[in-house]
NULO-883006 format. One line per field, with one value per residue: x, y, z of N, C-alpha, C in turn. Coordinates in nm, 2 decimals. Layout:
REM residues N
n.xx <- X; ...
n.yy <- Y; ...
n.zz <- Z; ...
ca.xx <- X; ...
ca.yy <- Y; ...
ca.zz <- Z; ...
c.xx <- X; ...
c.yy <- Y; ...
c.zz <- Z; ...
//
This chain:
REM residues 267
n.xx <- 4.86; 4.95; 5.20; 5.33; 5.43; 5.24; 4.90; 4.70; 4.42; 4.23; 4.31; 4.44; 4.64; 4.71; 4.87; 5.01; 5.03; 5.29; 5.44; 5.46; 5.60; 5.83; 5.76; 5.50; 5.17; 5.02; 5.14; 5.35; 5.68; 5.95; 6.09; 5.91; 5.74; 5.93; 6.01; 5.77; 5.72; 5.95; 5.90; 5.67; 5.79; 5.98; 5.82; 5.76; 5.79; 6.09; 6.28; 6.53; 6.77; 6.79; 6.94; 6.87; 7.00; 6.98; 6.77; 6.52; 6.34; 6.08; 5.92; 5.61; 5.40; 5.29; 5.24; 4.98; 4.77; 4.57; 4.38; 4.58; 4.69; 4.88; 5.04; 5.20; 5.46; 5.65; 5.93; 6.16; 6.23; 6.43; 6.71; 6.94; 6.94; 6.68; 6.41; 6.18; 5.88; 5.68; 5.39; 5.24; 4.92; 4.65; 4.30; 4.18; 4.30; 4.53; 4.87; 5.11; 5.37; 5.66; 5.85; 6.14; 6.30; 6.61; 6.72; 6.99; 7.12; 7.22; 7.54; 7.78; 8.11; 8.34; 8.57; 8.90; 9.02; 9.17; 9.07; 8.80; 8.71; 8.55; 8.52; 8.66; 8.87; 8.83; 8.82; 8.66; 8.63; 8.54; 8.26; 8.23; 8.08; 7.73; 7.68; 7.88; 7.80; 7.59; 7.26; 6.98; 6.74; 6.42; 6.26; 6.00; 5.77; 5.76; 5.56; 5.40; 5.58; 5.77; 6.04; 6.06; 5.94; 5.93; 6.18; 6.52; 6.80; 7.15; 7.42; 7.70; 7.80; 7.57; 7.25; 7.07; 7.11; 7.37; 7.51; 7.59; 7.81; 7.73; 7.71; 7.49; 7.35; 7.09; 6.80; 6.52; 6.22; 5.98; 5.74; 5.71; 5.47; 5.20; 5.30; 5.51; 5.85; 6.08; 6.27; 6.62; 6.66; 6.43; 6.49; 6.71; 6.61; 6.42; 6.59; 6.77; 6.65; 6.68; 6.91; 6.94; 6.82; 6.98; 7.22; 7.19; 7.25; 7.13; 6.97; 6.69; 6.37; 6.45; 6.50; 6.36; 6.45; 6.38; 6.36; 6.28; 6.34; 6.50; 6.78; 6.93; 7.21; 7.34; 7.57; 7.59; 7.39; 7.28; 7.40; 7.25; 7.00; 7.07; 7.15; 7.39; 7.43; 7.66; 7.66; 7.64; 7.55; 7.52; 7.49; 7.38; 7.36; 7.12; 6.89; 6.91; 7.02; 7.21; 7.20; 7.43; 7.50; 7.72; 7.68; 7.67; 7.70; 7.75; 7.97; 8.10; 8.12; 7.83; 7.70; 7.57; 7.37; 7.17; 7.02; 6.83; 6.78; 6.54; 6.58; 6.47; 6.36; 6.17; 5.85
n.yy <- 14.71; 15.05; 15.19; 15.43; 15.74; 15.94; 15.99; 16.13; 16.34; 16.48; 16.82; 16.79; 16.63; 16.31; 16.15; 15.82; 15.52; 15.45; 15.68; 15.73; 15.83; 15.82; 15.95; 16.01; 15.86; 15.83; 16.05; 16.20; 16.11; 16.33; 16.31; 16.21; 16.44; 16.64; 16.54; 16.54; 16.82; 16.90; 16.78; 16.93; 17.19; 17.14; 17.12; 17.36; 17.57; 17.68; 17.93; 17.86; 17.59; 17.47; 17.41; 17.25; 17.39; 17.46; 17.35; 17.41; 17.32; 17.39; 17.28; 17.33; 17.23; 16.90; 16.67; 16.49; 16.21; 16.33; 16.51; 16.73; 17.05; 17.23; 17.54; 17.74; 17.98; 18.21; 18.35; 18.48; 18.56; 18.49; 18.47; 18.35; 18.29; 18.15; 18.16; 17.96; 17.91; 17.70; 17.63; 17.41; 17.31; 17.22; 17.10; 17.29; 17.53; 17.56; 17.63; 17.39; 17.34; 17.48; 17.52; 17.60; 17.65; 17.71; 17.77; 17.74; 17.86; 17.63; 17.59; 17.51; 17.52; 17.40; 17.33; 17.25; 16.92; 16.90; 17.10; 17.05; 16.83; 16.54; 16.49; 16.70; 16.93; 16.78; 16.68; 16.47; 16.13; 15.92; 15.71; 15.35; 15.16; 15.09; 14.82; 14.69; 14.70; 14.63; 14.51; 14.66; 14.51; 14.53; 14.47; 14.22; 14.33; 14.59; 14.81; 14.91; 15.17; 15.48; 15.44; 15.16; 15.03; 15.19; 15.26; 15.15; 15.06; 15.06; 15.00; 15.09; 14.93; 14.90; 14.96; 15.24; 15.18; 15.20; 15.48; 15.81; 15.93; 15.82; 15.61; 15.59; 15.44; 15.51; 15.41; 15.51; 15.33; 15.35; 15.55; 15.91; 16.04; 15.88; 15.68; 15.84; 15.86; 15.91; 16.21; 16.30; 16.51; 16.48; 16.23; 16.28; 16.47; 16.31; 16.13; 16.28; 16.37; 16.17; 16.21; 16.31; 16.10; 15.87; 15.93; 15.98; 16.08; 15.99; 15.71; 15.56; 15.65; 15.77; 16.04; 16.32; 16.43; 16.62; 16.75; 17.07; 17.17; 17.14; 17.17; 17.16; 17.15; 17.13; 17.04; 16.88; 16.62; 16.30; 16.00; 15.76; 15.56; 15.56; 15.73; 15.86; 15.92; 16.07; 16.11; 16.33; 16.42; 16.71; 16.83; 17.06; 17.19; 17.33; 17.23; 17.24; 17.15; 17.03; 16.84; 16.73; 16.63; 16.49; 16.45; 16.19; 16.02; 15.71; 15.79; 15.99; 16.29; 16.49; 16.70; 16.87; 16.84; 16.99; 16.99; 17.16; 17.10; 17.02; 16.94; 16.73; 16.57; 16.26; 16.26
n.zz <- -1.61; -1.66; -1.89; -1.85; -1.69; -1.65; -1.76; -2.02; -2.00; -2.19; -2.19; -1.95; -1.70; -1.55; -1.28; -1.27; -1.08; -1.11; -1.06; -0.79; -0.48; -0.19; 0.05; 0.15; 0.16; -0.16; -0.26; -0.51; -0.64; -0.68; -0.92; -1.15; -1.16; -1.23; -1.48; -1.63; -1.64; -1.78; -2.02; -2.10; -2.13; -2.33; -2.56; -2.67; -2.95; -3.12; -3.29; -3.39; -3.36; -3.03; -2.71; -2.41; -2.14; -1.87; -1.62; -1.39; -1.10; -0.88; -0.59; -0.46; -0.31; -0.21; -0.48; -0.60; -0.71; -0.84; -1.11; -1.31; -1.42; -1.66; -1.72; -1.94; -2.03; -2.23; -2.09; -2.16; -2.48; -2.77; -3.01; -2.94; -2.66; -2.47; -2.24; -2.07; -1.88; -1.67; -1.49; -1.25; -1.17; -0.94; -0.95; -0.80; -0.86; -0.72; -0.69; -0.75; -0.84; -1.00; -1.30; -1.48; -1.80; -1.94; -2.25; -2.49; -2.79; -3.05; -3.19; -3.41; -3.34; -3.41; -3.25; -3.14; -3.06; -2.83; -2.68; -2.64; -2.43; -2.31; -2.04; -1.94; -1.73; -1.48; -1.14; -1.06; -1.08; -1.36; -1.32; -1.28; -1.56; -1.61; -1.66; -1.52; -1.26; -0.97; -1.01; -0.87; -0.66; -0.54; -0.22; -0.17; -0.05; -0.12; -0.29; -0.61; -0.75; -0.83; -0.79; -0.76; -0.97; -1.21; -1.28; -1.34; -1.15; -1.10; -0.90; -0.68; -0.38; -0.10; -0.18; -0.07; 0.19; 0.28; 0.43; 0.30; 0.03; -0.30; -0.60; -0.86; -1.13; -1.35; -1.52; -1.70; -1.73; -1.85; -2.05; -2.02; -2.09; -2.25; -2.54; -2.63; -2.67; -2.41; -2.39; -2.39; -2.20; -2.04; -1.93; -1.78; -1.60; -1.46; -1.34; -1.18; -0.95; -0.76; -0.62; -0.35; -0.21; -0.26; -0.16; 0.10; 0.44; 0.67; 0.83; 0.66; 0.77; 1.01; 0.98; 0.80; 0.47; 0.27; -0.06; -0.17; -0.41; -0.74; -0.93; -1.25; -1.45; -1.77; -2.03; -2.24; -2.40; -2.27; -2.41; -2.43; -2.28; -2.01; -1.71; -1.49; -1.15; -0.94; -0.63; -0.34; -0.01; 0.20; 0.52; 0.78; 1.12; 1.14; 1.03; 0.75; 0.43; 0.14; -0.16; -0.40; -0.73; -0.95; -1.29; -1.53; -1.84; -2.04; -2.18; -2.04; -1.85; -1.81; -1.68; -1.39; -1.09; -0.83; -0.52; -0.28; 0.07; 0.31; 0.64; 0.90; 1.20; 1.20; 1.33
ca.xx <- 4.93; 5.00; 5.34; 5.37; 5.42; 5.12; 4.81; 4.64; 4.28; 4.20; 4.42; 4.49; 4.73; 4.69; 4.98; 4.98; 5.10; 5.44; 5.50; 5.45; 5.72; 5.85; 5.74; 5.36; 5.08; 4.95; 5.22; 5.44; 5.82; 5.98; 6.14; 5.81; 5.70; 6.03; 6.01; 5.65; 5.74; 6.05; 5.82; 5.59; 5.87; 6.04; 5.72; 5.74; 5.87; 6.19; 6.32; 6.65; 6.80; 6.82; 6.98; 6.82; 7.12; 6.95; 6.63; 6.50; 6.21; 6.04; 5.80; 5.55; 5.31; 5.29; 5.16; 4.91; 4.71; 4.45; 4.41; 4.68; 4.69; 5.00; 5.03; 5.34; 5.48; 5.79; 5.98; 6.26; 6.25; 6.56; 6.77; 7.06; 6.90; 6.54; 6.37; 6.04; 5.84; 5.55; 5.33; 5.15; 4.80; 4.55; 4.17; 4.13; 4.39; 4.64; 5.00; 5.19; 5.51; 5.70; 5.97; 6.19; 6.40; 6.69; 6.78; 7.09; 7.13; 7.33; 7.62; 7.90; 8.23; 8.46; 8.68; 9.00; 8.99; 9.24; 8.99; 8.68; 8.73; 8.42; 8.52; 8.72; 8.97; 8.74; 8.88; 8.56; 8.65; 8.43; 8.22; 8.21; 7.96; 7.62; 7.69; 7.97; 7.75; 7.49; 7.12; 6.90; 6.61; 6.34; 6.19; 5.87; 5.67; 5.75; 5.45; 5.43; 5.62; 5.86; 6.17; 6.06; 5.88; 5.94; 6.32; 6.62; 6.91; 7.27; 7.49; 7.80; 7.76; 7.43; 7.16; 6.98; 7.14; 7.50; 7.50; 7.70; 7.82; 7.69; 7.70; 7.37; 7.31; 6.94; 6.73; 6.37; 6.17; 5.85; 5.72; 5.65; 5.33; 5.18; 5.33; 5.62; 5.98; 6.14; 6.38; 6.74; 6.64; 6.33; 6.55; 6.80; 6.52; 6.36; 6.70; 6.84; 6.58; 6.72; 7.04; 6.93; 6.79; 7.08; 7.34; 7.14; 7.34; 7.05; 6.89; 6.55; 6.28; 6.50; 6.49; 6.32; 6.54; 6.30; 6.41; 6.18; 6.38; 6.60; 6.84; 7.01; 7.29; 7.39; 7.64; 7.56; 7.29; 7.32; 7.41; 7.15; 6.89; 7.13; 7.21; 7.46; 7.45; 7.77; 7.59; 7.68; 7.47; 7.59; 7.39; 7.42; 7.29; 7.00; 6.78; 6.92; 7.13; 7.19; 7.26; 7.48; 7.53; 7.79; 7.60; 7.74; 7.65; 7.86; 8.08; 8.16; 8.05; 7.73; 7.65; 7.56; 7.24; 7.18; 6.89; 6.82; 6.72; 6.48; 6.61; 6.39; 6.33; 6.04; 5.78
ca.yy <- 14.84; 15.15; 15.20; 15.57; 15.80; 16.02; 15.98; 16.26; 16.35; 16.61; 16.91; 16.77; 16.51; 16.24; 16.06; 15.68; 15.46; 15.45; 15.81; 15.74; 15.84; 15.75; 16.04; 16.01; 15.78; 15.90; 16.16; 16.16; 16.13; 16.45; 16.28; 16.22; 16.58; 16.71; 16.48; 16.60; 16.96; 16.91; 16.74; 17.04; 17.30; 17.11; 17.12; 17.49; 17.59; 17.78; 17.97; 17.79; 17.47; 17.51; 17.31; 17.28; 17.40; 17.47; 17.31; 17.42; 17.28; 17.43; 17.20; 17.41; 17.14; 16.76; 16.64; 16.36; 16.14; 16.41; 16.58; 16.84; 17.14; 17.30; 17.67; 17.77; 18.10; 18.25; 18.45; 18.55; 18.51; 18.53; 18.38; 18.29; 18.24; 18.15; 18.11; 17.92; 17.88; 17.64; 17.61; 17.30; 17.35; 17.12; 17.15; 17.41; 17.63; 17.57; 17.61; 17.28; 17.33; 17.57; 17.48; 17.69; 17.59; 17.80; 17.71; 17.82; 17.81; 17.53; 17.64; 17.43; 17.60; 17.32; 17.35; 17.15; 16.81; 16.93; 17.20; 16.98; 16.69; 16.50; 16.51; 16.83; 16.92; 16.75; 16.58; 16.36; 16.02; 15.86; 15.59; 15.23; 15.16; 15.02; 14.67; 14.64; 14.72; 14.54; 14.55; 14.67; 14.45; 14.58; 14.37; 14.19; 14.41; 14.72; 14.81; 14.98; 15.31; 15.52; 15.38; 15.01; 14.98; 15.27; 15.29; 15.05; 15.11; 14.98; 15.07; 15.04; 14.92; 14.86; 15.07; 15.30; 15.14; 15.26; 15.63; 15.88; 15.94; 15.71; 15.61; 15.52; 15.45; 15.51; 15.41; 15.52; 15.22; 15.38; 15.68; 16.01; 16.04; 15.76; 15.68; 15.93; 15.82; 16.02; 16.28; 16.30; 16.60; 16.42; 16.12; 16.34; 16.53; 16.20; 16.06; 16.37; 16.39; 16.06; 16.24; 16.32; 15.97; 15.77; 15.98; 16.02; 16.06; 15.94; 15.59; 15.59; 15.64; 15.85; 16.19; 16.37; 16.51; 16.65; 16.86; 17.16; 17.22; 17.07; 17.25; 17.08; 17.22; 17.03; 17.09; 16.79; 16.52; 16.16; 15.93; 15.66; 15.57; 15.56; 15.85; 15.83; 16.02; 16.05; 16.21; 16.35; 16.51; 16.78; 16.89; 17.14; 17.17; 17.41; 17.18; 17.27; 17.08; 17.02; 16.72; 16.76; 16.51; 16.50; 16.37; 16.12; 15.91; 15.62; 15.86; 16.08; 16.39; 16.57; 16.82; 16.87; 16.88; 17.03; 16.99; 17.21; 17.00; 17.05; 16.83; 16.72; 16.43; 16.21; 16.27
ca.zz <- -1.56; -1.76; -1.91; -1.85; -1.56; -1.65; -1.87; -2.06; -1.99; -2.26; -2.16; -1.82; -1.68; -1.42; -1.26; -1.25; -0.96; -1.14; -1.02; -0.65; -0.41; -0.06; 0.17; 0.20; 0.07; -0.26; -0.31; -0.62; -0.63; -0.76; -1.06; -1.25; -1.18; -1.31; -1.62; -1.70; -1.67; -1.88; -2.14; -2.14; -2.18; -2.46; -2.67; -2.72; -3.07; -3.13; -3.43; -3.42; -3.28; -2.90; -2.62; -2.27; -2.06; -1.73; -1.59; -1.25; -1.05; -0.74; -0.55; -0.36; -0.23; -0.26; -0.60; -0.59; -0.82; -0.89; -1.24; -1.31; -1.53; -1.68; -1.79; -1.98; -2.10; -2.26; -2.00; -2.24; -2.62; -2.83; -3.11; -2.87; -2.53; -2.45; -2.11; -2.06; -1.75; -1.66; -1.36; -1.24; -1.08; -0.92; -1.00; -0.72; -0.90; -0.63; -0.76; -0.69; -0.88; -1.11; -1.36; -1.59; -1.89; -2.02; -2.37; -2.55; -2.93; -3.08; -3.29; -3.43; -3.34; -3.46; -3.16; -3.14; -2.97; -2.70; -2.61; -2.61; -2.37; -2.26; -1.89; -1.90; -1.62; -1.36; -1.05; -1.03; -1.17; -1.42; -1.25; -1.36; -1.64; -1.54; -1.68; -1.42; -1.12; -0.92; -1.03; -0.74; -0.66; -0.42; -0.14; -0.23; 0.01; -0.18; -0.39; -0.73; -0.73; -0.93; -0.77; -0.76; -1.09; -1.33; -1.30; -1.31; -1.08; -1.09; -0.80; -0.60; -0.24; -0.06; -0.22; 0.02; 0.33; 0.31; 0.43; 0.24; -0.11; -0.37; -0.74; -0.90; -1.27; -1.35; -1.65; -1.70; -1.80; -1.91; -2.11; -1.94; -2.14; -2.34; -2.68; -2.66; -2.61; -2.33; -2.44; -2.30; -2.08; -1.95; -1.86; -1.67; -1.49; -1.38; -1.26; -1.09; -0.82; -0.67; -0.56; -0.20; -0.15; -0.27; -0.08; 0.24; 0.56; 0.78; 0.80; 0.63; 0.89; 1.12; 0.95; 0.67; 0.40; 0.15; -0.15; -0.23; -0.55; -0.81; -1.04; -1.34; -1.56; -1.87; -2.15; -2.35; -2.37; -2.25; -2.54; -2.44; -2.18; -1.88; -1.65; -1.36; -1.04; -0.84; -0.54; -0.20; 0.07; 0.30; 0.61; 0.89; 1.24; 1.15; 0.95; 0.61; 0.37; 0.00; -0.23; -0.53; -0.81; -1.08; -1.39; -1.63; -1.93; -2.05; -2.25; -1.95; -1.77; -1.89; -1.61; -1.25; -1.04; -0.69; -0.45; -0.14; 0.15; 0.44; 0.73; 1.02; 1.25; 1.19; 1.46
c.xx <- 4.97; 5.15; 5.39; 5.35; 5.29; 5.03; 4.75; 4.49; 4.24; 4.33; 4.48; 4.58; 4.70; 4.80; 4.93; 5.06; 5.25; 5.51; 5.51; 5.59; 5.72; 5.80; 5.60; 5.27; 5.02; 5.03; 5.33; 5.59; 5.85; 6.03; 6.03; 5.76; 5.80; 6.03; 5.89; 5.67; 5.85; 5.98; 5.75; 5.68; 5.94; 5.95; 5.72; 5.84; 5.98; 6.23; 6.44; 6.68; 6.85; 6.86; 6.93; 6.94; 7.09; 6.80; 6.62; 6.35; 6.19; 5.91; 5.73; 5.46; 5.32; 5.20; 5.11; 4.86; 4.59; 4.49; 4.50; 4.67; 4.83; 4.98; 5.17; 5.35; 5.63; 5.83; 6.08; 6.27; 6.39; 6.61; 6.88; 7.02; 6.75; 6.51; 6.22; 6.01; 5.70; 5.52; 5.24; 5.04; 4.72; 4.41; 4.12; 4.22; 4.50; 4.77; 5.08; 5.34; 5.54; 5.83; 6.01; 6.30; 6.47; 6.75; 6.88; 7.10; 7.24; 7.41; 7.75; 8.03; 8.35; 8.58; 8.78; 8.98; 9.06; 9.16; 8.86; 8.71; 8.60; 8.42; 8.59; 8.82; 8.89; 8.80; 8.79; 8.59; 8.53; 8.39; 8.22; 8.08; 7.86; 7.63; 7.79; 7.92; 7.63; 7.35; 7.05; 6.77; 6.54; 6.28; 6.05; 5.76; 5.66; 5.65; 5.50; 5.47; 5.72; 6.00; 6.17; 6.02; 5.91; 6.09; 6.41; 6.74; 7.03; 7.37; 7.61; 7.76; 7.62; 7.34; 7.07; 7.01; 7.28; 7.49; 7.62; 7.70; 7.79; 7.69; 7.58; 7.34; 7.16; 6.89; 6.58; 6.32; 6.04; 5.85; 5.68; 5.50; 5.32; 5.22; 5.45; 5.75; 6.04; 6.26; 6.50; 6.72; 6.54; 6.40; 6.64; 6.71; 6.46; 6.47; 6.75; 6.78; 6.61; 6.84; 7.04; 6.90; 6.91; 7.21; 7.30; 7.24; 7.27; 6.99; 6.75; 6.46; 6.33; 6.48; 6.42; 6.43; 6.48; 6.36; 6.30; 6.22; 6.48; 6.65; 6.94; 7.08; 7.35; 7.47; 7.64; 7.45; 7.34; 7.31; 7.31; 7.06; 6.95; 7.18; 7.27; 7.46; 7.57; 7.74; 7.65; 7.59; 7.55; 7.48; 7.46; 7.34; 7.16; 6.89; 6.79; 7.04; 7.12; 7.26; 7.31; 7.52; 7.61; 7.72; 7.68; 7.65; 7.77; 7.98; 8.15; 8.07; 7.95; 7.68; 7.65; 7.42; 7.26; 7.03; 6.91; 6.75; 6.66; 6.50; 6.53; 6.39; 6.19; 5.97; 5.69
c.yy <- 14.92; 15.15; 15.34; 15.63; 15.88; 15.97; 16.11; 16.24; 16.48; 16.70; 16.89; 16.64; 16.45; 16.15; 15.92; 15.64; 15.46; 15.57; 15.82; 15.75; 15.79; 15.83; 16.03; 15.93; 15.87; 16.02; 16.12; 16.18; 16.26; 16.42; 16.28; 16.37; 16.66; 16.66; 16.54; 16.74; 16.99; 16.88; 16.86; 17.16; 17.27; 17.12; 17.25; 17.51; 17.69; 17.81; 17.90; 17.68; 17.52; 17.39; 17.35; 17.28; 17.41; 17.44; 17.33; 17.39; 17.33; 17.35; 17.28; 17.33; 17.00; 16.75; 16.50; 16.30; 16.21; 16.47; 16.70; 16.92; 17.21; 17.43; 17.71; 17.91; 18.12; 18.37; 18.54; 18.49; 18.56; 18.43; 18.30; 18.22; 18.25; 18.10; 18.08; 17.89; 17.81; 17.62; 17.49; 17.33; 17.22; 17.18; 17.26; 17.53; 17.66; 17.54; 17.50; 17.29; 17.44; 17.52; 17.58; 17.61; 17.70; 17.73; 17.80; 17.77; 17.72; 17.58; 17.57; 17.52; 17.53; 17.34; 17.23; 17.04; 16.83; 17.03; 17.13; 16.84; 16.66; 16.53; 16.64; 16.82; 16.90; 16.65; 16.46; 16.25; 15.97; 15.73; 15.47; 15.23; 15.07; 14.87; 14.61; 14.64; 14.63; 14.60; 14.55; 14.60; 14.49; 14.46; 14.35; 14.27; 14.55; 14.72; 14.89; 15.13; 15.35; 15.45; 15.23; 14.96; 15.05; 15.30; 15.17; 15.12; 15.01; 15.06; 15.01; 15.03; 14.87; 14.97; 15.11; 15.26; 15.18; 15.41; 15.69; 15.88; 15.81; 15.73; 15.53; 15.55; 15.42; 15.50; 15.41; 15.41; 15.24; 15.52; 15.78; 16.03; 15.93; 15.78; 15.77; 15.89; 15.93; 16.08; 16.27; 16.39; 16.54; 16.30; 16.17; 16.40; 16.42; 16.14; 16.15; 16.39; 16.28; 16.10; 16.24; 16.18; 15.87; 15.80; 16.02; 15.99; 16.00; 15.80; 15.63; 15.56; 15.72; 16.00; 16.21; 16.45; 16.54; 16.77; 16.94; 17.21; 17.12; 17.16; 17.16; 17.17; 17.11; 17.11; 17.00; 16.69; 16.38; 16.09; 15.81; 15.67; 15.58; 15.69; 15.81; 15.95; 15.98; 16.16; 16.21; 16.45; 16.58; 16.85; 16.97; 17.12; 17.25; 17.36; 17.20; 17.19; 17.09; 16.89; 16.77; 16.63; 16.55; 16.40; 16.32; 16.04; 15.81; 15.67; 15.95; 16.18; 16.46; 16.69; 16.80; 16.90; 16.91; 17.03; 17.06; 17.11; 17.06; 16.92; 16.84; 16.58; 16.39; 16.22; 16.15
c.zz <- -1.68; -1.78; -1.92; -1.71; -1.54; -1.77; -1.90; -2.05; -2.05; -2.24; -2.03; -1.82; -1.55; -1.40; -1.24; -1.12; -0.98; -1.10; -0.87; -0.58; -0.27; 0.06; 0.23; 0.11; -0.03; -0.31; -0.41; -0.58; -0.72; -0.90; -1.17; -1.27; -1.26; -1.46; -1.70; -1.74; -1.77; -2.02; -2.19; -2.20; -2.31; -2.58; -2.73; -2.84; -3.05; -3.27; -3.48; -3.33; -3.14; -2.81; -2.48; -2.17; -1.91; -1.71; -1.44; -1.21; -0.91; -0.70; -0.43; -0.26; -0.29; -0.38; -0.58; -0.72; -0.88; -1.03; -1.22; -1.44; -1.54; -1.76; -1.81; -2.05; -2.13; -2.17; -2.08; -2.38; -2.67; -2.92; -3.04; -2.74; -2.52; -2.31; -2.11; -1.92; -1.76; -1.52; -1.36; -1.13; -1.06; -0.97; -0.91; -0.75; -0.80; -0.70; -0.68; -0.72; -0.99; -1.16; -1.47; -1.67; -1.96; -2.13; -2.44; -2.70; -2.95; -3.20; -3.30; -3.44; -3.39; -3.38; -3.17; -3.03; -2.83; -2.62; -2.56; -2.56; -2.30; -2.11; -1.85; -1.78; -1.49; -1.27; -1.02; -1.13; -1.23; -1.36; -1.34; -1.44; -1.57; -1.55; -1.58; -1.28; -1.09; -0.95; -0.90; -0.76; -0.53; -0.35; -0.19; -0.17; -0.04; -0.30; -0.52; -0.70; -0.83; -0.91; -0.79; -0.90; -1.22; -1.37; -1.27; -1.25; -1.07; -1.00; -0.75; -0.45; -0.22; -0.08; -0.10; 0.17; 0.37; 0.31; 0.36; 0.09; -0.18; -0.52; -0.78; -1.05; -1.28; -1.49; -1.63; -1.79; -1.88; -1.97; -2.00; -1.97; -2.24; -2.48; -2.72; -2.59; -2.53; -2.39; -2.35; -2.18; -1.99; -1.87; -1.75; -1.56; -1.40; -1.29; -1.15; -0.96; -0.72; -0.59; -0.41; -0.14; -0.15; -0.19; 0.06; 0.35; 0.68; 0.73; 0.76; 0.75; 1.01; 1.10; 0.81; 0.60; 0.26; 0.07; -0.20; -0.36; -0.61; -0.92; -1.12; -1.44; -1.64; -1.98; -2.27; -2.31; -2.35; -2.38; -2.55; -2.32; -2.03; -1.84; -1.52; -1.27; -0.95; -0.73; -0.40; -0.14; 0.18; 0.39; 0.72; 1.01; 1.25; 1.06; 0.80; 0.56; 0.22; -0.05; -0.36; -0.60; -0.93; -1.17; -1.50; -1.72; -1.95; -2.13; -2.16; -1.89; -1.87; -1.82; -1.46; -1.20; -0.89; -0.64; -0.31; -0.06; 0.28; 0.53; 0.86; 1.07; 1.23; 1.33; 1.48
//
């Protein structure tokens, strides 16, 4: 078995089984799509040191195991703020996804310790560290997929069976592309797409709660391989909802992610 979410085929990419998701046979989880597009956007050179402060992903159509092409452009250049955009296409030139990365220049302000607090004035309590929580083990009948094989999860409560708010520490176990260690942003992008699943308010199999987008805001990078989601889902009566996750590493708060949700009953 490969040890990456995608393999390169010349200028193209092809997903491996490690990227598969839960919604349809052969369709990818959003996390690998987000991670690959973050990888692509981070490759673009900058004139000064930049930090990826906002990453957004829009999923237009299901992404499968077919060859994929990425096209990237600079939307806004600048020494202080830069915006990049990449599109993902299949071999029929059908646009499958779009992602943008807003980068802000890095500048050491030497602020006082009482100003810079890792958690800030945040009412959200820091979750227990991953070593203190239960390792999730998947049933034997669950095949190779992103959640079962490519990521490690440590949680409070009963994973995916207790409805409502959830804490999930996530560690990406494989490369995004072969031979390249995932960057902090790629790890956050891969993890943040789990927010709607781990905090679902419906039993799996009763309703769809698909996210057509993912938005991530960061103010610092995670310090190691672990990213924590403190996630909650909110739904209305008109088939619309959103999931939001406070993002942590083992040192404290790093940002927030939000997913819009399409809610429907399984037919």
